[in-house]
C-alpha positions as CSV (number, residue, x, y, z in Angstrom):
1,X,0.1,0.2,0.1
2,X,1.2,3.5,-0.7
3,X,2.1,5.3,2.1
4,X,-0.2,8.6,1.5
5,X,-3.3,6.8,0.8
6,X,-6.5,8.0,2.3
7,X,-8.8,5.4,4.5
8,X,-8.8,3.5,7.7
9,X,-6.3,0.6,8.9
10,X,-7.5,-2.1,10.2
11,X,-6.1,-1.3,13.7
12,X,-8.5,1.8,13.5
13,X,-11.9,0.1,12.0
14,X,-11.3,-2.8,15.2
15,X,-10.9,-0.4,18.1
16,X,-14.0,1.1,16.2
17,X,-16.2,-1.9,16.4
18,X,-15.2,-2.5,20.2
19,X,-16.0,0.9,21.1
20,X,-19.4,-0.1,19.2
21,X,-19.7,-3.3,21.6
22,X,-18.9,-1.9,24.9
23,X,-21.4,0.9,24.6
24,X,-24.0,-1.7,23.5
25,X,-23.2,-4.1,26.0
26,X,-23.7,-1.1,28.6
27,X,-27.3,0.0,27.2
28,X,-29.3,-3.6,26.1
29,X,-29.2,-4.6,29.8
30,X,-31.3,-1.3,30.3
31,X,-33.7,-1.9,27.0
32,X,-34.4,-4.7,27.9
33,X,-35.2,-3.7,31.5
34,X,-37.9,-0.9,30.1
35,X,-39.3,-3.6,27.7
36,X,-39.8,-5.9,31.1
37,X,-41.4,-2.6,33.2
38,X,-42.9,-1.9,29.7
39,X,-45.1,-5.4,29.7
40,X,-45.6,-5.6,33.2
41,X,-47.6,-1.9,33.1
42,X,-49.4,-3.5,30.1
43,X,-50.5,-6.2,31.8
44,X,-52.1,-4.4,34.6
45,X,-54.0,-2.2,31.8
46,X,-55.2,-5.5,30.7
47,X,-56.4,-6.7,33.8
48,X,-57.5,-3.4,34.7
49,X,-60.0,-3.5,30.9
50,X,-61.1,-6.7,31.7
51,X,-62.7,-6.0,35.4
52,X,-64.5,-2.9,33.4
53,X,-65.3,-5.2,30.6
54,X,-67.2,-7.5,33.1
55,X,-68.4,-5.5,34.5
56,X,-70.0,-4.1,31.6
57,X,-71.0,-7.4,30.5
58,X,-72.6,-8.8,34.1
59,X,-74.7,-5.4,33.8
60,X,-75.7,-6.4,30.5
61,X,-76.5,-9.7,30.2
62,X,-76.4,-10.9,34.2
63,X,-73.7,-13.0,34.6
64,X,-70.2,-12.8,33.9
65,X,-68.8,-15.1,31.0
66,X,-68.6,-18.9,31.1
67,X,-65.1,-18.0,29.1
68,X,-62.5,-15.3,28.0
69,X,-63.8,-15.2,24.4
70,X,-67.1,-14.1,25.4
71,X,-65.6,-10.3,25.5
72,X,-64.3,-10.5,22.2
73,X,-65.7,-8.9,18.9
74,X,-68.2,-10.4,17.2
75,X,-67.7,-11.2,13.4
76,X,-67.5,-8.5,10.7
77,X,-70.6,-6.5,10.2
78,X,-72.3,-8.2,13.6
79,X,-74.0,-6.8,16.2
80,X,-72.7,-7.9,19.8
81,X,-74.1,-10.8,21.4
82,X,-73.6,-12.5,24.6
83,X,-70.9,-14.8,23.2
84,X,-69.5,-11.9,21.3
85,X,-69.7,-9.3,23.3
86,X,-67.3,-6.5,21.4
87,X,-66.0,-5.2,25.0
88,X,-62.0,-6.4,24.1
89,X,-59.8,-6.4,21.2
90,X,-59.5,-10.0,19.9
91,X,-55.9,-10.5,20.8
92,X,-57.2,-10.0,24.3
93,X,-59.7,-12.3,23.9
94,X,-57.9,-15.2,22.9
95,X,-59.7,-15.2,19.2
96,X,-62.4,-17.7,19.9
97,X,-65.9,-17.6,21.8
98,X,-64.0,-20.5,23.6
99,X,-60.6,-19.5,24.4
100,X,-59.8,-19.4,28.3
101,X,-56.0,-18.4,27.4
102,X,-54.7,-15.5,26.1
103,X,-51.1,-13.7,25.3
104,X,-50.1,-10.1,25.2
105,X,-47.4,-8.1,25.7
106,X,-45.0,-10.5,26.7
107,X,-48.1,-12.1,29.6
108,X,-50.6,-15.0,29.5
109,X,-53.5,-14.4,30.7
110,X,-55.8,-17.1,31.9
111,X,-59.6,-16.9,32.7
112,X,-61.3,-19.0,35.2
113,X,-65.0,-18.8,35.6
114,X,-66.9,-19.7,38.4
115,X,-69.4,-22.1,39.7
116,X,-72.5,-21.7,37.6
117,X,-76.0,-21.6,38.6
118,X,-79.3,-23.8,37.8
119,X,-79.4,-21.1,34.2
120,X,-75.8,-21.6,33.8
121,X,-74.6,-17.8,34.8
122,X,-71.4,-17.8,36.2
123,X,-71.3,-15.2,39.4
124,X,-67.2,-15.3,40.1
125,X,-64.4,-15.5,37.6
126,X,-60.9,-14.6,38.5
127,X,-57.9,-13.8,36.0
128,X,-54.2,-14.8,36.6
129,X,-51.7,-13.2,34.4
130,X,-47.9,-14.6,34.1
131,X,-45.4,-14.1,32.2
132,X,-44.7,-15.7,29.4
133,X,-41.0,-16.1,30.2
134,X,-40.0,-15.2,33.9
135,X,-37.1,-12.7,33.9
136,X,-37.3,-11.7,30.1
137,X,-40.7,-10.6,30.0
138,X,-41.3,-10.0,32.8
139,X,-40.9,-10.9,36.6
140,X,-44.6,-10.2,38.6
141,X,-47.5,-12.1,38.3
142,X,-50.8,-10.6,38.9
143,X,-54.2,-12.0,39.8
144,X,-57.8,-10.5,39.9
145,X,-61.6,-11.5,40.2
146,X,-64.9,-9.7,40.2
147,X,-63.9,-7.6,42.8
148,X,-61.6,-5.6,41.1
149,X,-58.7,-5.4,43.0
150,X,-55.7,-6.7,41.4
151,X,-52.9,-8.6,43.2
152,X,-48.9,-8.7,42.6
153,X,-46.8,-11.7,43.5
154,X,-42.9,-11.2,42.3
155,X,-42.0,-14.7,43.0
156,X,-45.1,-17.5,42.5
157,X,-48.5,-16.9,40.5
158,X,-50.9,-14.6,42.4
159,X,-53.5,-15.2,44.6
160,X,-56.3,-13.8,46.3
161,X,-53.8,-13.3,49.3
162,X,-51.2,-11.6,47.7
163,X,-50.8,-7.8,47.5
164,X,-53.2,-5.3,46.1
165,X,-51.0,-2.9,44.1
166,X,-50.7,1.0,45.1
167,X,-52.9,3.7,43.7
């Protein structure tokens, strides 16, 4: 190579790549923590939405839903009915009227209807939100029921005895 040629040497390029890798190593854990916090906030928001939808459903149809899918949207062009109330989106409802599980923003939502009476009406429910990948998509587990209080546990699946979220 000529002595007066312009450009970067291999050593200079390797130094630049090393600096970029150091910056990435510092930034990526913060990005992952931010994403986890966003997923957890989304899960709490989704549980609040589900509680509101169930309250609307019981006042309209005289009982809570037997599945999570009943809260979902009706077929295109159709009016809402008991098995497709149109109160939440298709993702959170699980995609079908029979769905009891849905996945959204790194969390799995499991719907558990309570006992039914002789007419088939459901008078209680509970919903458990668990991270799809603990430590990656979220750290906290959440629980709610017909009372409307969202409870949190950071070590195991949340239940009725766990502490409620503040605020």
